N, C-alpha and C positions, 0 to 999 in steps of 0.2 A: 285269060285268068288261069293260073296254074293251081293244081290241087293244093300244093303246100302253102300258097298264099291265101287260101280260103278256109283254113282250119286254125284251131287253137292248139298250139304245141305245149303250152303251160296253162291248162284250163283250171277254172274254178270248179270245185267239187263240193257237193252238198248231199248229205243223206236226207231225203225228203219224206221217207216212210220206212217201215220195217224192211231192211235189206234192199231198199230202192235208192240208187244213187242218181243224182242229176249232175251232168258234166257238160261244160261248154265243149262243143264239138265242131260244127260247121258254122261259118259266118253266114249272115242272111243272104248275101249275094250267091253263095254256093247253093243254098236251098232253092233260090229262084232259078238258078241255072239247071239244077236237077229236075225241077218241075217242068221247065220249058223243054228240056230234052225228052223227058218222058211223054209229055203231051204231043211233041212233034212226031214221035213214033206211034202213039195212040193205039197200043195193042194191049190194053189192060184186059185181063181175063182171069177167071178162076182156074185153079189147077184141078185136073181130073181127080175125082174121089176125095176132094178136100172136105173134111168134116165141118170146117168153118170157112166157107168160101168167101173170097174177097176179090175185088177188081184190082189185080196186081200186075206189075211189070218188073221183071228181074233186071237189076242194074247192069248185068253183063250184056243185056240187049242194048243199053245205052252205049256202053263202052266196056270191053274187057279190062282196059286200063283203070277205069273207075272202080271196078270191083277189086282189083289188086291194090290200088291206092287206098281204098277204104280199109282193107284188111291190114295193110302196113300201118296205117294211121292207128287202128285199134291196137295192133301189137306194140307199137312204140309208145303210144300215149295212154290208152285205156288199160292195157293189160297190167302195167305196174300199179295202177290204181286198184284194180281188182285183186292183184296179189296181196297188196297191203290190207285191203278190206277183209279178204278171206283168210289171210295169214297162211298162205300156201303157195309155193312156187308154181308157175304156170306149167312147168314140165311134168308136174304130178297130176294135172287134171284137165288142161286145155289142149284140145286136138285140132281145132280149126273152125272155119266158117262156112256155112251154107251160103248160097247166093242171096244177098239182101234184095228186097223188093220195095218199090214205091206202091203204096195202096192209095186209091182215090175214092173219095166219098162225095156224093151229091144227094140232094133230096129226092131225085128221080131215078137214081141207079143204085149203087151201093150206099145205103143210108147209115148202116150201123154194123156192129159185130156183137153177137151174144157173148155172155160170160163163158170164158174158156181159159185154158192154159196152153202153152206152146210146146211143140216137139223140139226142144232146145235145151242146152245146159244153162246158158245165159241168154236172155233176150235183151236187145238194144233197140230202142225206137227213137228216131229223130223227128221232132216237130218241124215240119217244113214250111208251114204258113199259118197265118192268122186270117181274119176277115171272113169267118164263117160262124154261124150259130150252131151250137150242138157239136157233136163229134169229139167230145172229151174222152180221153183215155182214163178210165176209172178202175180203181182197185177197191172193190167193195169191202173187203176185210179190214182195210186200213183207213177208209174214209178219205182216200187221196185221189186227186185227178190232176192231169197235166194242164188244166185250164190256164194257170198263171205261169207256166214254164215258158221261157223265152224261145222264140224261133231259133232253130239251130242247136238247141240243147238235146242231148241224148239221155234217155232214162235207161238204166241198166238194172236188171233184177234176175234172180234165179227163177227158172221157168216152170217150176212144179206147181202142184195144186194149191200150195200155200199162197201163190201169187196169181190167183185167178183175176182176170181183168176183162174189160169190155170197152167198146166204143159206143157212146151214146148216139142217138139219131142226129144226123145233120138236118137242120130245118131250113137253113139258108146258106147259100154260097157253096164253095168246094173246099174240102179238107184233103190235104196230102200229108202222108207220113212215110218215112222210110223205116222198114222193119228188118232187123238183122237177127238171124238165128245162128247159134253156134252148134257145131257137131256134138252129138252125144256119144259117138264112137268114131275111131279113126277111119273106118271103112266107108263112112257116109260120103256122098258126093260133096265137092266143094274144096276150097283151098285148105291145105294142111298148115298148121302152125309152123312147122319146121321149114316149109317151102316159101315162106314170106319173109 
């Protein structure tokens, strides 16, 4: 299965809450493949000194090509959507991507994440699976959660305090999400927009 066969090149786009977009991104088979690859490595861990620790696995550990393909996909498909939404060319504000990570939640390990905001310009999170209870991504200020979002969709939002969010406790099953953060300055680690 190639990356390009597992994605949406002309996605449906919907604004689901204040400045939050839901976009078709990965097909369900891609989501399953990423979960299987992450679980086969099984090196989920929290980053040192992370104020909001999670059981995370960076996707460059699965494959550096997956990371580059993800960034290329974002640049080609998502960035024009964001340019239109924010009415500003990417060259004026977008510098690149930190390494996305798969985060895994279970009732006995990482159950939830408290209310927080991200160290990112734009956050993207892909819902990788269903079949669990709890684990909803909630935006308390807007009364919105991703409960009814389809698997493979990505939510995109500006990452400041106005978009605080949390993951509710998982009470049954295992939840997986892919979280993508963008650089807030060009000198941060990760792929640069101009290099993809």
